[in-house]
ROMI-440926 format. One line per 4 residues: number of its first residue (from 1); for each residue x, y, z of C-alpha. Coordinates in Angstrom, 2 decimals, m for minus. Layout:
BEGIN
NUM) X/Y/Z  ...
//
This chain:
BEGIN
1) 16.31/m9.22/25.53  13.05/m7.55/24.38  9.76/m9.22/23.73  9.00/m10.44/20.17
5) 6.95/m7.93/18.15  4.43/m8.23/15.32  2.31/m5.73/13.44  m1.36/m5.49/12.50
9) m2.49/m3.18/9.71  m5.98/m1.68/9.38  m7.50/m2.91/6.10  m11.11/m1.77/6.58
13) m12.92/0.85/8.69  m16.61/1.19/9.45  m17.38/4.45/11.22  m14.46/3.97/13.60
17) m14.05/7.21/15.60  m10.31/6.73/16.21  m8.45/4.88/13.47  m8.04/5.05/9.70
21) m7.22/2.73/6.80  m3.50/1.86/6.79  m2.86/2.54/10.50  m0.28/0.20/12.04
25) m0.47/m1.43/15.49  2.53/m3.14/17.06  2.00/m5.71/19.79  4.62/m7.56/21.81
29) 4.81/m9.84/24.79  4.06/m13.33/26.05  1.26/m15.04/27.99  2.37/m17.78/30.40
33) m0.27/m20.38/31.27  m0.32/m21.39/34.96  m2.25/m24.45/36.21  m3.62/m24.39/39.73
37) m6.10/m26.94/41.08  m7.26/m27.79/37.60  m7.81/m24.15/36.59  m5.78/m22.28/34.04
41) m4.61/m18.73/34.61  m2.27/m16.50/32.61  0.58/m14.15/33.37  0.12/m11.66/30.55
45) 2.87/m9.19/29.63  1.37/m7.88/26.42  2.10/m4.34/25.21  m0.03/m2.77/22.44
49) 1.41/0.28/20.66  m1.17/2.43/18.87  m0.30/4.37/15.68  1.58/7.63/16.24
53) m0.73/10.51/16.96  m3.71/8.27/17.73  m5.40/7.74/21.10  m5.33/4.38/22.83
57) m8.45/2.22/22.46  m9.05/m0.18/25.36  m11.53/m2.26/23.36  m9.06/m2.95/20.54
61) m6.18/m3.50/22.99  m8.30/m6.16/24.68  m8.98/m7.86/21.34  m5.27/m7.92/20.47
65) m4.28/m9.09/23.94  m6.63/m12.07/23.67  m4.69/m13.17/20.58  m1.46/m13.21/22.58
69) m3.18/m15.32/25.24  m4.39/m17.76/22.58  m0.95/m18.26/21.02  1.17/m17.48/24.13
73) 3.84/m15.52/22.17  3.51/m12.65/19.70  5.90/m14.20/17.20  3.83/m17.42/17.09
77) 0.70/m15.70/15.77  m0.03/m16.95/12.21  m1.19/m14.83/9.31  m4.74/m13.83/10.18
81) m7.57/m11.31/10.00  m9.37/m10.00/13.06  m12.30/m7.65/13.57  m12.47/m5.23/16.46
85) m15.42/m5.97/18.74  m16.37/m2.33/18.23  m17.99/0.60/19.98  m19.81/3.07/17.72
89) m17.85/1.63/14.80  m15.43/m1.16/13.99  m12.25/m1.90/12.07  m10.73/m4.96/10.43
93) m7.02/m5.68/10.86  m4.64/m8.00/9.07  m1.42/m9.60/10.25  1.13/m11.07/7.84
97) 4.63/m12.10/8.77  6.02/m9.97/5.95  4.61/m6.78/7.47  7.34/m6.44/10.09
101) 10.17/m6.78/7.57  8.42/m4.36/5.26  8.03/m1.76/8.00  11.68/m2.09/9.07
105) 12.90/m1.89/5.48  10.97/1.31/4.80  11.63/3.00/8.15  14.62/5.01/6.93
109) 12.67/6.27/3.92  9.68/7.11/6.11  11.90/9.08/8.48  13.34/11.03/5.54
113) 9.89/11.87/4.23  8.72/12.82/7.72  11.56/15.36/7.88  10.12/17.20/4.84
117) 6.49/16.95/5.93  6.30/20.73/6.30  7.01/21.02/2.56  4.67/18.27/1.41
121) 1.64/19.55/3.30  1.67/22.69/1.14  1.61/20.79/m2.18  m1.69/20.78/m4.06
125) m1.76/16.95/m4.12  m1.63/16.65/m0.33  m3.98/19.57/0.28  m6.72/17.24/m0.99
129) m6.16/14.96/2.02  m7.44/15.69/5.51  m4.58/16.65/7.84  m5.56/13.85/10.24
133) m4.87/11.29/7.50  m1.78/12.89/5.99  0.73/10.70/7.85  m1.07/7.54/6.73
137) m0.88/8.62/3.08  2.73/9.86/3.24  3.99/6.47/4.36  3.01/4.99/0.98
141) 5.63/7.20/m0.73  9.36/6.72/m1.23  11.96/9.48/m1.53  14.69/9.40/m4.17
145) 17.34/11.87/m5.35  18.15/12.38/m9.03  21.28/14.16/m10.22  21.51/16.81/m12.95
149) 20.70/15.44/m16.45  19.61/12.07/m15.04  16.65/10.45/m16.82  13.81/9.87/m14.36
153) 11.34/8.15/m16.70  11.76/7.32/m20.37  9.14/7.34/m23.14  7.92/3.84/m24.03
157) 8.80/2.28/m20.68  5.99/0.65/m18.70  4.21/3.15/m16.46  4.11/2.31/m12.79
161) 4.75/5.26/m10.49  3.34/8.68/m9.70  6.06/11.28/m9.06  5.93/14.55/m7.08
165) 8.81/17.01/m7.18  9.99/18.09/m3.72  13.01/20.18/m4.77  14.56/21.05/m8.12
169) 13.27/21.21/m11.68  12.63/18.62/m14.40  11.86/18.98/m18.08  9.58/16.95/m20.33
173) 11.24/16.04/m23.65  9.72/15.22/m27.04  10.96/12.51/m29.40  13.70/14.82/m30.69
177) 14.98/15.47/m27.17  13.67/19.05/m27.20  12.15/20.40/m23.99  8.34/20.71/m24.17
181) 7.83/22.10/m20.68  9.43/22.36/m17.26  7.98/21.25/m13.93  8.99/22.46/m10.48
185) 8.37/21.98/m6.78  5.02/20.41/m5.90  4.19/19.45/m9.49  3.21/15.92/m10.50
189) 4.23/13.72/m13.43  3.75/10.11/m14.51  0.00/10.28/m13.82  m1.10/9.82/m17.44
193) 0.48/6.39/m17.83  m0.61/5.42/m14.33  m4.28/6.37/m14.73  m4.63/5.18/m18.32
197) m2.44/2.09/m17.72  m0.32/2.78/m20.79  3.40/3.07/m21.43  5.09/6.33/m20.51
201) 4.28/9.00/m23.09  7.28/11.31/m22.68  10.81/11.31/m21.28  11.40/13.33/m18.11
205) 14.92/14.49/m17.21  16.33/16.32/m14.20  17.45/19.87/m15.06  19.30/20.05/m11.75
209) 19.67/17.83/m8.70  16.13/16.92/m7.60  14.47/15.30/m4.61  11.38/13.43/m5.75
213) 8.85/11.30/m3.92  7.00/8.55/m5.75  4.24/6.05/m5.10  3.77/2.66/m6.77
217) 0.71/1.74/m8.82  m1.01/m0.57/m6.30  m0.56/1.85/m3.41  m1.74/4.72/m5.61
221) m4.96/2.82/m6.33  m5.55/2.34/m2.61  m5.35/6.02/m1.70  m7.34/7.01/m4.81
225) m10.20/4.81/m3.61  m9.84/6.01/m0.03  m9.89/9.75/m0.81  m12.49/10.80/m3.45
229) m11.12/14.37/m3.41  m8.01/13.05/m5.15  m10.14/11.77/m8.03  m11.33/15.32/m8.69
233) m7.74/16.55/m8.41  m6.57/14.13/m11.10  m9.55/14.90/m13.32  m8.58/18.58/m13.26
237) m4.89/17.75/m13.72  m5.66/15.52/m16.69  m7.73/18.28/m18.29  m4.85/20.73/m17.85
241) m2.33/18.26/m19.27  m4.47/17.69/m22.36  m4.99/21.42/m22.80  m1.27/22.19/m22.50
245) m0.37/19.35/m24.85  m2.84/20.42/m27.44  m1.73/24.05/m27.43  1.64/22.74/m28.55
249) m0.01/20.81/m31.35  m2.46/23.53/m32.31  m0.14/25.30/m34.76  0.36/22.08/m36.69
253) m3.35/21.32/m36.84  m4.69/24.87/m37.20  m6.42/24.28/m40.53  m7.54/21.04/m42.19
257) m6.23/17.97/m40.39  m5.23/14.56/m41.69  m3.44/11.98/m39.59  m3.41/8.74/m37.63
261) m4.73/7.95/m34.16  m1.39/6.27/m33.48  0.18/9.75/m33.70  m2.48/11.70/m31.80
265) m4.95/9.73/m29.63  m8.69/10.52/m29.82  m8.81/12.50/m26.55  m5.99/14.78/m27.70
269) m7.47/15.11/m31.19  m10.85/16.26/m29.87  m9.19/18.54/m27.34  m7.20/20.20/m30.13
273) m10.36/20.91/m32.11  m12.08/22.20/m28.99  m9.24/24.50/m27.90  m9.02/25.97/m31.41
277) m12.83/26.47/m31.62  m12.98/24.47/m34.84  m16.15/24.15/m36.90  m16.38/21.22/m39.26
281) m16.72/17.46/m39.66  m14.25/14.90/m38.30  m14.27/11.55/m40.09  m12.29/8.59/m38.71
285) m11.85/5.49/m40.88  m10.08/2.11/m40.68  m11.62/1.46/m37.27  m12.56/m2.04/m36.07
289) m16.26/m1.09/m35.87  m16.58/0.92/m39.06  m16.37/4.63/m39.82  m16.95/7.30/m37.16
293) m18.32/10.75/m37.91  m18.40/13.80/m35.62  m19.63/17.35/m36.20  m18.26/20.28/m34.20
297) m19.32/23.90/m34.00  m16.88/26.38/m32.45  m15.15/23.42/m30.79  m18.37/22.03/m29.29
301) m19.55/18.52/m30.21  m23.01/18.64/m31.82  m23.26/15.29/m33.64  m21.56/11.91/m33.13
305) m22.00/8.47/m34.65  m19.89/5.33/m34.37  m20.48/1.57/m34.14  m24.26/1.97/m34.24
309) m24.20/4.52/m31.41  m25.23/8.15/m31.49  m24.44/11.18/m29.33  m22.35/10.88/m26.18
313) m22.24/7.06/m26.31  m20.55/7.22/m29.72  m18.07/9.73/m28.33  m17.24/7.45/m25.37
317) m16.72/4.53/m27.78  m14.27/6.38/m30.04  m12.07/7.28/m27.05  m11.22/3.58/m26.72
321) m9.74/3.29/m30.21  m5.98/3.28/m30.71  m5.66/2.92/m34.49  m7.37/4.58/m37.41
325) m7.06/7.45/m39.90  m8.77/10.78/m39.40  m9.63/13.76/m41.57  m11.13/17.06/m40.43
329) m13.02/19.06/m43.05  m13.81/22.70/m42.12  m17.41/23.89/m42.45  m20.91/22.59/m41.67
333) m24.09/22.29/m43.74  m26.65/25.06/m42.96  m29.04/22.63/m41.23  m26.42/22.01/m38.52
337) m25.98/25.67/m37.57  m28.61/25.48/m34.81  m28.16/21.87/m33.64  m27.78/21.84/m29.81
341) m24.53/20.68/m28.22  m24.37/17.08/m27.05  m22.93/18.30/m23.76  m20.22/20.40/m22.16
345) m17.07/19.19/m23.90  m14.70/18.83/m20.93  m17.35/17.02/m18.91  m17.87/14.58/m21.78
349) m14.14/14.04/m22.11  m13.57/13.45/m18.39  m16.54/11.09/m18.18  m15.25/9.10/m21.16
353) m11.73/8.78/m19.75  m13.07/7.82/m16.33  m15.18/5.04/m17.87  m12.13/3.66/m19.65
357) m10.13/3.81/m16.43  m12.83/2.05/m14.40  m13.11/m0.80/m16.90  m9.33/m1.22/m16.90
361) m9.22/m1.87/m13.13  m10.17/m5.46/m12.25  m13.01/m5.75/m9.75  m12.17/m7.35/m6.40
365) m14.90/m9.47/m4.83
//
């Protein structure tokens, strides 16, 4: 019969030279208290297993061993938080009774993903993560197989996962079921609804049998905060998605434009005008804060006013709106020919979307 085991998970690091956020420690054993002439002594049979690929830290092992001595058996330790006594840095670890079941439940999936690690490390998403931390990030993902013609995500459903294609091909379908584009190995989908916290914007279907890994919303937020390089990756990906989407729309909106924000959201509307180097005035009415007015020259934003704001602040405000009617009128008055740009368009757009995203995430004290 083996010793009872429990797990501790790293939830915070402060300049620790050895361990990273998400690392798992397993400890097992018992501590038997012996009384002799009024003194207490312990027979300690504790074993501390460090995360795979990490060196053994005697300081942390001592901290974990003292917990066993306090409670005598590993499986009697209650839910708790502990802080390593530290060397040049320190870490904070958490134990919950549900951790062990969670680790056992996901072990098969983790083993499957580990077997394709050589493929994943070459994908652009994972190239943004230091190789020393790759294993810690991979364990947040699950692997699933989809058969030919199977719907992976459906337009209008709640968004919740980020998907990365390991093998096979998928296609993105419009409302009529016509393929808009195809995605292959290493490409990502589902990020728009995840980042913007909106329902899924398009249906994705497997063209052939596909192996796909996915990560849930809460876990995605954790690694996004942990690895700033991923934030830049998604900013660039979002820009590309908007550009590709708007090229499809550009033929329909090549001249004067009239429509509803419910049909084309503000970020896509402005991107369409920018990609097509449009010069003219965009007026948006039936908004909760009044009428918005924007002037563009060769696709660049030169004037903006909405809700009492001017310039880039007005532009950031309009990106939040979901309903309204717009009209684009080609041409500018002569006095606007030399008005300077408000700013580089894609930088303005990314900044506006990031602000919306940050306000949508509740702050944790």
